[in-house]
LOFIBA-173578 format. One record per atom (N, C-alpha, C): x negated, y negated, z. Coordinates in steps of 0.05 Angstrom, whole numbers, plus 5000, padded with zeros to 4 digits. Layout:
// residues N
XYZ ...
This chain:
// residues 299
469720327431 468120417461 469620617476 471920517492 473220737509 473221057492 473921107471 474321367452 470721387453 469721277450 466821367447 465721527474 466921337493 465921467524 467421677529 470321657518 471721947527 471722197512 469922057476 468622427465 466922557486 464422207489 462322367502 462622547527 464622457540 464722557576 466722887558 467822927546 468723097531 467223317519 465523227512 462423437501 461023487530 459723267543 458323307568 460223607581 462723527583 464023777599 464824077586 464324007557 463824277537 462024367544 459424257544 456524387542 457724437564 456624337593 457824477611 458424617623 460524687617 462824987617 461125157587 460325147581 458025327566 456525397575 454225227591 453325357606 454125537629 455625487640 456425537661 458525897661 459525867631 460126137628 458626347624 456126227610 453526447611 452526557636 452226347645 450226347674 450926377702 453326187698 455526187732 452926167740 451725917752 451125937786 452125787803 452525897821 455625787841 454825437846 452525327857 452025037850 452324887840 452024987811 452624827792 456324897788 457825167790 459825107793 461024957806 460225007840 461324807857 460824517842 458724347836 458524127824 461124037801 461524257781 462824257762 466124227768 466524407791 469124467801 470424117812 468924127827 469423837842 469723657821 468423527795 469123387787 471223417767 471823657763 474023657755 477723657770 477523697790 478723547807 479523697834 478123917830 476824217847 476523957884 475723777877 475023687914 477423547921 479723507906 481723347914 483923567941 485023447956 486323727977 485423887988 482923867998 480824108017 478423808036 477923888051 475823748067 475023958079 471223928087 469624008104 469923918122 470324078138 471123988173 468824048189 467724248177 464824318198 462224468177 460424388186 458224438158 455124458176 454624708162 451624748177 451624898206 454224978216 453925108247 453025338251 451325288279 450025558283 451925768295 451025988286 452726258292 450526528305 452226668321 449626958322 447226868331 444627078326 442927138341 440027068325 440727008297 439127078279 438826728261 440126558278 439726288264 441126278241 442826388240 445826378219 447526118211 447626038197 450225818193 451925858182 454325718180 457325748166 458325378164 460225498145 461125258138 464725318145 465925118144 469325078150 470524928128 472324988114 473924848098 476824838114 478024698108 481024628113 483624418092 485024438088 487324368077 485924028087 486723878064 486223558071 488723448090 490623568088 493223428099 495123668113 493123828135 493524098146 496624058164 499124268156 501224198177 501124178209 501924148224 500924168257 500924458262 499324598282 499024778284 497125028270 497325278288 494625438271 494725488251 493025458232 493625538210 491525828205 492926008178 491926318179 489026148169 486726398179 483826388169 482826568150 481126538138 480626738115 476226668115 475826958123 472926828125 471726958096 470526838083 468726858057 466526958053 465927148038 463427198036 462027188008 460527108000 459327037974 457527317975 457027337941 456527527926 453227447927 451227697911 449127527911 447327847902 448528067911 446028357911 445628357931 446928217956 444328227983 442528037983 441427877959 439127847958 438727557960 440027447949 440527137941 443427027949 444826757943 447126597960 447226487985 448726257975 448326048007 451426028013 452225958029 455525878038 456025588020 453925388018 453725128001 454825187972 453825367966 454325457932 457625567928 459125587944 460725717935 463425457953 461925207947 464525067966 467425067949 466225157916 469025217892 471025377910 470625587924 471725737942 473925657959 472425617980 472625558003 475125208000 474525117973 476224897973 478625027953 477925217942 480225277935 483225447950 481425557969 483125727985 485025578010 482225268014 484125178029 486425008030 486024908006 487824827983 491024917985 491525267988 493225307998 493625398022 492625228040 494125248058 492025418089 490525508086 488325688093 486125488105 485125618130 483325598147 480425708136 477725578117 476825748103 473625748117 472325988127 469726038145 467726228112 465425988107 464426138088 461526228108 460926318116 458226458133 455726528116 453226408118 450326558116 450326808129 448926978114 447827218125 444827308107 442827458125 440327568129 440927598092 437927598083 439027758051 435827888050 436028138040 434328268026 431728098010 429528098016 428128418037 427028388051 427628078070 426828048098 428728218113 430528248107 433128528124 433628708101 434428918109 436129128105 438629238113 439329398100 442329468115 442429618145 443229608171 445529448164 445129118177 443829038172 442728778176 445728518174 445628548145 447528288128 450328438143 450828688147 453428728169 453528618189 452228698200 451028518235 451728238236 451027988218 450627748217 453427738209 455227858188 457927848180 459827868207 459028118227 460928178255 459927878283 457827798265 457427538290 458827358285 459527308255 461227038248 463527098253 464827398257 467727478253 468327418290 465727478308 466327318343 465427058337 463826908321 464726608326 466626568320 467626568298 470326528286 472826558317 472026808322 475226888340 474326748362 472126538378 471226418392 471826118391 471726018371 471225798365 473925698346 474925828327 476725738300 478725518316 480525628344 482025468351 481425168350 479225088363 478424798363 478524668330 478624758301 479324698283 482224728273 484524848295 486224848288 486925128272 485525368280 486025678256 486725788281 487826088276 488626148295 486526458300 486126518325 483526668326 484927008326 487127028330 488227258326 489327378306 488627248285 489527328253 488327258228 486227408222 484027348211 482927498183 482927448157 483227518133 480027578131 479727748112 477027748107 478127688064 475527678055 476027658026 472527548028 471727637997 468927667988 468527707957 466627687950 465327777921 463327937911 464128117900 461428277895 459528387921 457128287927 456328357953 457928237976 458928067971 460927857995 464228078001 464428187977 465828407975 465928597987 462428767991 461928998008 461928868032 461828618044 461828588076 464528558081 466128398063 469128428080 470328728077 470128858062 471729188061 469929328082 466729318078 465929478100 466029388129 466029078135 467929008165 470029158168 472129118142 474929148160 475029468156 473629658143 473329898146 473030078171 469929948173 468630118196 468429908224 470229988237 470229808256 468529788286 465429928276 463629948307 462229598291 461229558271 460629278274 461929028286 464229098287 466528858298 465928908333 466829208338 467629348364 463829158376 462229258366 459929158372 459028868382 460728698369 460128568380 462828398400 464228648411 466428568426 470128518413 468728448385 471128378368 474028538367 476128598376 477928768369 479328738335 478328998329 478528978292 482228968286 483428958310 486328928303 486628648297 484628428311 485228118287 485128178265 484028378244 483628288216 485828358207 487928228189 489928178178 490028298144 487628218133 488328318116 484928288103 484228448069 481328388064 482328478037 480628178026 480928207990 477728217977 478028437969 475328447955 475128417931 473528247925 473128167891 470328317869 471528457855 469328637844 467028657865 467528887881 466128987896 464629357903 461529297909 461329647913 463129767924 464329937925 465230077944 464030447949 463930477927 462330797920 460030857909 458330757918 456530697894 452930877893 453831087918 451731247914 452331497911 450531607885 447031557889 447331287879 445231157900 443930887889 442330977858 443530757834 442230797805 441130487810 441230307819 441229987811 438729897835 437829787820 435829637835 435829457872 437829297863 439129257891 440229367907 442429577895 442929747928 440529947929 438529977906 436330217923 434630017937 434529787934 432629607951 434629537980 436729517979 438229348010 439129648024 439629848012 440730238024 439030298023 437530367999 435830587999 434030768023 433630568044 431030688074 433030768090 435730828082 437830898102 437631188102 436231288129 436731618126 438931698116 442431608126 444431748122 445931528098 444731638078 446831508055 448731348058 450331598060 453731528058 453631438083 453331368100 454131178119 454030858103 452230858087 452630418072 455630548056 456830618050 459030668031 461930678039 463230428046 465930368049 466930578044 467230658022 469430878012 469231198034 467631238051 466631458073 468231368096 469331068100 470930938123 474030938123 474730938095 476830968094 479031048111 481030948123 483131028135 486330928142 487231148144 490031068146 490430748162 490130668183 490830408195 489230308187 487630268163 486130038155 488429808146 487229508151 489029328146 489529308117 491229258115 492329238078 489929148065 491029198040 487229118021 488629087995 487228757984 486928777950 484628847939 484229037916 481629027911 481529007881 480328757879 481428697844 478028787829 477628827797 476528997785 477628897760 475129007740 475428817716 473729027691 475929117675 473829357654 471429207646 471628987638 469828787631 466228787645 467128847673 464728757692 462829087686 460929057681 459929197675 456629237705 456929007712 455128987738 455829127766 458829057774 460229287790 462129477773 461729697773 463329887747 466229837766 468729877755 472129897760 471930177778 470530417773 470730597790 470130567820 468130357837 468930277855 471630217865 472930037862 475229907864 477130217862 477330397842 479830517837 478530787858 475930797856 475931047882 477031067911 476130757919 477030637949 480130617945 480630537920 483930477923 486230847924 484431067903 486031207906 485831347944 482931407949 482831387976 485331317991 484831097993 486330948019 489431008011 490131097990 493231187979 494031427990 491631607982 491931897993 492831898024 490931698035 491431668070 493931588076 495531458055 497531208062 496931008072 495230958077 494530608082 495430488060 495330168060 496429928046 494729858030 495529898002 492529787987 493929677958 492029507947 493529437916 492029397907 490729517873 489229487862 489829337838 488729047840 488928947799 486728947788 487029107753 484729047739 484428807714 483728647716 483528377701 483028377672 481328657664 482028687635 479328567625 479528377607 475728367596 473928217614 474928087632 473127907650 472028047662 468727877660 467328067668 465827937697 464128057706 463128097741 464327817746 462427557732 462027347747 464727187740 466027247721 468627087713 470827147731 470627397752 473027427763 472727187790 470127097802 470026877820 469826627806 468926597783 469326337768 472326207767 473926477763 476626357756 478526337781 477426297817 477326127837 477325857832 476025767816 474725487809 476225317790 477125037790 479424907775 478324887747 475124867741 475224927710 476325197693 475325417708 475325697696 478825737712 480125697726 482925837738 484525907708 484525857687 485025957659 484726267656 482726317666 480426637655 482726817670 483026707704 485326947704 486426877737 489827027741 490026937763 490027047793 486527087789 485027077816 486626977840 485626687835 486726577860 489626657873 491926587851 494326697852 495126927867 493827097858 494127387859 493227437888 490427327890 489827357917 491127207942 492326957936 494626847967 496826897961 497627077941 500827177952 500427407963 497227597966 496427857979 496527748007 494527488006 494427438038 496527338051 498327248037 500427088054 502727338064 503427498050 504627728052 503227998068 500227958068 499428128086 500527958118 500327718118 499427578148 502627608159 504727628135 507727558140 508727828153 507528108142 508828298151 507728608156 505028558147 503328768132 503828918114 506228988102 507929088082 506529018059 505829078040 504829078017 504229247996 506029157976 506729387951 505029537938 505129707927 502629757910 500429577883 
C-alpha cells in the first residue's frame, strides 16, 4: 500500500509538473513550490499591506531564521503584460529570495485597461517610498534597496532604476537603489508591435519616453539583464541592446543568456520544482550580493 501511495504521489507530481511546464499559472506554481519544499526557510511577515494613493497592497517575505541586524531589501515586481498578475501568486519568488537572506517586498500595481502608462510606474514609485519609510520595522535596511522583476515586472524594476523622475516625484533619493535585476524584460520595444505594448503605451504622445533604453546613463545602479534565445515573447534584443548601451556609457552591467529557456521558464526557475532549468536564482543572488557589497560588477 505504501508503495502504491508513493507511486501515486509521484504520478500526481509529474502531471502537475507537466501542466505547469506548459502553462505556468503563477498561483498554481506557488502552490506546487510550497508542496515541493519551498515553504520552508521563509515566512510571510506582512500580507496585503496598504500603500500609496490608489489602494495598492504589498506582501513582505523574510528569512525564517533571520540574523540580527538590518536585512538587505529586494523589491520584486511580477509580470503579466501590464494587464494581469497579483502579489500572492508570486509567493514562490518571495520565498526563494527570502531563503537567501533577503527581505522581499512584492507590490501590486494597477493594470491596463483601467490605467495606462505611466500609472504603473507611479504605483511602483509609491511602493518604493513606502518601503523606504517602513521597512526598518521589519528589520530591513531602508537605505539599501534592490529592484528585481520578470517581464513587465522587469520593465518596472529597470525603468524605475534608470528614469529617476518617478522616485524623485515621491521624494525618494534614487541613491538608495543598490542594484536592479531584470528577468526577460522589455527595454527597447518601440515601434510597438504587440497588443499588450500597444494597449499599455500606445496612447502616450512621446513614445520614446516609454523605453528604458532611452534613460541609460553612466551612473546607473549595477544591472543584471537576463534573457534567453528561447524567449519569443520578449526577444533577447531587449536585454542585449540595453546592456550594450550601458556598457558604451561605462555603467556597471552584466548580461546572461540562458539559451533554450522560454519566457516563462526563466521565472519558473526561481521555484523549487523547476530550479534545475537554470541557475537563475543563484546567479541573481550572487549579483545582488556583489552589488550590495561593492557596487563593482564584472561584465
